[in-house]
N, C-alpha and C positions, 0 to 999 in steps of 0.2 A: 936204144930203147930197151927197157927191161923186159925180161921174159914174161909172158902172160901168166897170171895167177888165176886159176879157174875154180869155181865152186861147182861141184857136180850137181846135176839135176836130181830131183827126188823130193821127198817130203820136206816141208819147211820152205826157206827162202828160195826163190828161183835161181837158176844158174846165173852166176855173175862172172865177169872177167875184168881184170885190172891191167891197165897199161900206163907206163910212165909217159907224161907229156913230152912230146918231141915235135920238131918241125913237120914230121910225117903225119901226125894226127892233130895238128893245130886246128884243122877245120872241125874236128869233133868237139874240141873245147869251145870254139865259136858257136857251134850248133846248140850246145847246152846253155851257154851264158846268154846268147842272143835271145833265146826264148823268154828270158826274164830281164831283158833290157840291160844286160851286163851285170845283173845281180847287185843287191844292196846299193841302190841309187847309182847304178852305172859304174860300180867299182872295177869290174873285170879282174878282181883279185889283185889289185895294185896297191891297196892301202898300206900294207906293211912293207912293200918295196920302197916306198917313198919316206923321206924324213919329215915331210910336212905337207900341208894341203896344197891342192893345185887349182882351186876354183870352187864355185858353188856346187853343192851336192846335186847330182841329177842333171846338170847342164849338158847339152849335147856336145859342147866342146870338150868338157871333162871326160865324158864317156868315150869320145873318139880318141882322145889322148891316152886314156887308160888302155884301151884295146891296142892301139899302136905301140905303146911303150912295153906292154906285156909281151907282145910279139918280138920286139927288138931284144928284150932281155932273154927270151927263150933262145933266139938265134945266136946270142952271144954266150950262152951257157950259164946265165945267172937267174933263171926261173925254173922251178921244179914243181911237179905236182903229179897226182895220180888221177886218171880218168877211170871210172868204173862203167862197164857196159852191161846192159841187160838186153838179151835178145838182139845183140848187135848194135844197140843204140846207146849213146852216152847218157848216163843218168846220174852220175855222182862225181864228186870232185873232192880232193884233199890237197891243200898246198903245204909243201915243206920246203926247207931251204937252209943253206948255211947262215949263220948268225949275221954275217956282214951283208948278205943279200936281202935281209929282211930287217932293216935298221929302225923301223918306226917304233918297235917295242922299246928300244934303248932310249928313246926320247922321253918316255914317261918318268916323272919324278918318283912315283911309287915303285916302279920297276928298278930304277937305279938304286934307290935306297935299299930295296930288298936284296938285290944280287950283290951289293957291296959287302954283305955279311956272309956270303957264300964263298967257299974255298976255290971253286973252279967255275969258269964261265962255260956255258953250253956251246957246243960246236954247231948244233943243228936246232931248228925250230919247226914245229908243226903249228900252223896258225889258223887255217880255215877249212871248213867243210861246207859242201852244198850238195843237196840231193833234189833231183827233179820230183815235183809234187806227187805224181802217180806211183813213184817208187819208194816213198818214205815208209818207215816202219818195216822195212824188209832186210835190215842189216847192212845196207849199202855203206853207211859211214864207217861202221866198224871194219868192214871188208877193205875199205880204202885206207884206213889206218894201218891195218896189217900189211898192205902192199907198200905203203909209204915207209914203214920200218924196214921191210925187205930191201927197198931201194936204197935207203940210207946205209944199210949194211953193205950193199953192193958198191956204194960210192966211198967206202972206207970206214964208215961207222964213226962212233964217238958219243959224247954225251948229248942227249936229245931232251929238249924241254917243250912243254905245251902249257896252255892256259885255260883248261876246261871250265865250263860254268857249273856252279854248285846246285842249280835248280833250273827247271824247264822254262821259267818265266824271266830268267836273266836276260839282259839286253844282248850280251855277247854270246848267244847260243851257238853261233857259227864256230866257236872254239871247240865244240864237242862237249860231251858229258864226262864227269869224273869217272863214272863207272866203266865206260868204254876204255879209258886209259888204264885204269887199275887192272882190268882183265888182261891187258897186254903187258903187265909187269911194271908199269910206272908207279912211282911212290909220290905221295903228296909231300911237298917240301914246306910250303907255308901258304897262308891266304894271300890273294892278289886282288886287292880292292874288296868291295862288299859282296860280289857275286861270282868270283872266280878264284881259282887256286893255281899255284905253280906246281907242275908235276915234272918229274925227270926220270929218265931211264938211260942206262949205259948200253949202247949198242955197239959191240966190238967183235 
């Protein structure tokens, strides 16, 4: 497990702590996601781990499979993420991982066409953010991003890419905003669809 990253108490956002997801704190991930029925139609943050669909969105069988399979990936070392805690409770999440562990992005024709023109494939991806409703607009997602980058560095680093939304009404807002990535040193590479962009940063 990564070392805690703590924001001091005082004026502004409340004290936050970040921990990398591990078998030891899996129950905290479950606590956060179960509150929202697995988040995003029962995804349990499995969408980008899979190469294709696994059944009707929101079905109980799909939700159960997603939760079970995420746990199995974590135990085998192929699932990564950051949990953010506020007052000791899990309130935020950021998923990251090696490119081969999040293959769904590669299945998209737009993505394949775009990256075929780039010189170097990314080694890491940051795909998803989620924040508990009472803790939104407190900097939780940005804090999670900082912790994810620290974890990627600790795991050996490399070229990192993400796909933030260009405006707040975009469908894929769970990718994060362009501004939060630019503040952490990411550069916009090119548009990705109508409402997202590809951003990259070298973390070595």
